[in-house]
C-alpha positions in Angstrom: 0.0 0.0 0.0 2.9 2.4 0.7 4.2 1.7 -2.7 0.9 2.6 -4.3 0.8 6.0 -2.4 4.4 6.6 -3.3 3.7 6.0 -7.0 0.6 8.2 -7.0 2.6 10.9 -5.2 5.3 10.8 -7.8 2.8 11.0 -10.6 1.2 14.0 -8.9 4.5 15.8 -8.4 5.4 15.2 -12.0 2.1 16.6 -13.2 2.3 19.6 -10.9 5.9 20.6 -11.7 5.6 19.9 -15.5 2.6 22.0 -16.1 2.4 25.7 -16.5 -0.5 27.8 -17.7 -0.5 30.4 -20.5 -1.5 33.0 -17.8 1.6 32.1 -15.7 3.9 32.3 -18.7 2.4 35.6 -19.7 3.0 37.0 -16.2 6.6 35.9 -16.4 7.0 37.8 -19.7 4.6 40.6 -19.0 6.8 43.5 -20.2 7.5 41.8 -23.5 3.8 40.6 -23.9 2.6 44.2 -23.4 4.6 45.4 -26.4 3.3 42.7 -28.8 0.5 43.6 -31.3 -3.0 43.0 -30.2 -3.5 40.1 -32.7 -0.4 38.3 -31.3 -1.5 38.8 -27.7 -4.8 37.3 -28.5 -3.2 34.3 -30.2 -0.8 33.8 -27.3 -3.5 34.0 -24.7 -5.3 31.2 -26.7 -2.2 29.1 -26.7 -1.7 29.4 -30.5 1.3 30.3 -32.6 1.6 31.7 -36.1 4.1 32.4 -38.8 6.4 35.3 -37.9 6.3 34.6 -34.1 9.6 35.0 -32.2 10.9 32.2 -30.0 9.7 34.2 -26.9 6.2 34.4 -28.3 6.1 30.7 -28.9 7.5 29.9 -25.4 4.8 32.1 -23.8 2.0 30.6 -25.9 3.1 26.9 -25.6 5.8 26.6 -23.0 9.2 24.9 -23.4 9.5 22.6 -26.3 9.8 18.8 -25.7 12.6 18.5 -28.2 14.8 21.0 -30.1 16.7 19.9 -33.2 18.7 21.7 -35.9 18.1 21.1 -39.6 20.7 22.0 -42.2 19.9 22.0 -45.9 21.2 23.8 -49.0 18.9 26.7 -48.1 20.5 27.1 -44.7 20.1 26.1 -41.1 16.8 26.1 -39.2 15.9 25.2 -35.6 13.0 22.9 -35.1 10.9 22.8 -31.8 8.8 19.8 -31.2 5.7 19.7 -28.9 4.1 16.4 -28.0 0.5 16.2 -26.8 0.3 16.3 -23.1 -3.4 15.5 -22.7 -4.7 13.1 -20.1 -3.0 10.0 -21.5 -2.5 7.6 -18.6 -1.9 3.9 -18.3 -3.0 1.7 -15.5 -1.6 -1.7 -14.9 -2.8 -4.1 -12.4 -0.9 -7.2 -11.2 -2.1 -10.3 -9.4 -0.5 -12.6 -7.0 -0.6 -16.2 -5.8 0.1 -18.0 -2.6 1.9 -21.3 -2.6 2.4 -22.9 0.7 4.2 -20.4 2.9 5.3 -18.3 0.0 3.5 -15.4 -1.6 4.2 -14.2 -5.1 3.8 -10.4 -5.9 1.4 -8.2 -7.5 1.2 -4.5 -7.9 -0.3 -1.4 -9.4 1.4 0.9 -11.8 0.1 4.4 -12.7 2.1 6.3 -15.3 1.6 9.2 -17.5 2.4 8.8 -21.2 2.7 12.2 -22.8 3.3 12.0 -26.5 1.2 8.9 -26.9 -1.7 9.4 -29.2 -2.8 12.7 -30.7 -1.0 15.2 -32.9 2.4 16.7 -32.3 3.5 20.1 -33.5 6.8 21.0 -35.1 7.7 24.7 -35.3 10.5 25.6 -37.7 12.4 28.8 -37.1 14.4 30.6 -39.8 16.3 33.8 -39.0 14.7 34.0 -35.5 11.1 33.8 -36.6 8.6 31.0 -37.2 8.8 30.1 -40.8 6.7 26.9 -40.9 4.3 24.9 -38.7 3.9 21.2 -39.1 1.6 18.8 -37.4 1.6 15.0 -37.5 0.0 12.1 -35.8 1.8 9.5 -33.7 
């Protein structure tokens, strides 16, 4: 039973520390946010990004990317930010046990989040410090 509470506690801590809201990100970047055009502020408040956004605008709208890569082609070098879905994707595994004579064989309960499983993920491509392309794909 202690293990169950420990696992649930860890899952709760991971969810609590890994999640920020758009409002909290805006308040952390309030001075910059206040200088952005009204249309950009509206999109950021809705958690959306668009072509021409700066990295700061994207971070405020979506948070930190899950992965950052660099792409080099004949046209030049771009930076790619990848965001995986972080919806309520959870797995629950139940185990059983058996008793044989004086020996007991284990069982258990596993609760784990699985961000990135299922749903669409977003790739944001930056060229010259601005969003130049947005790509979505399914897992």
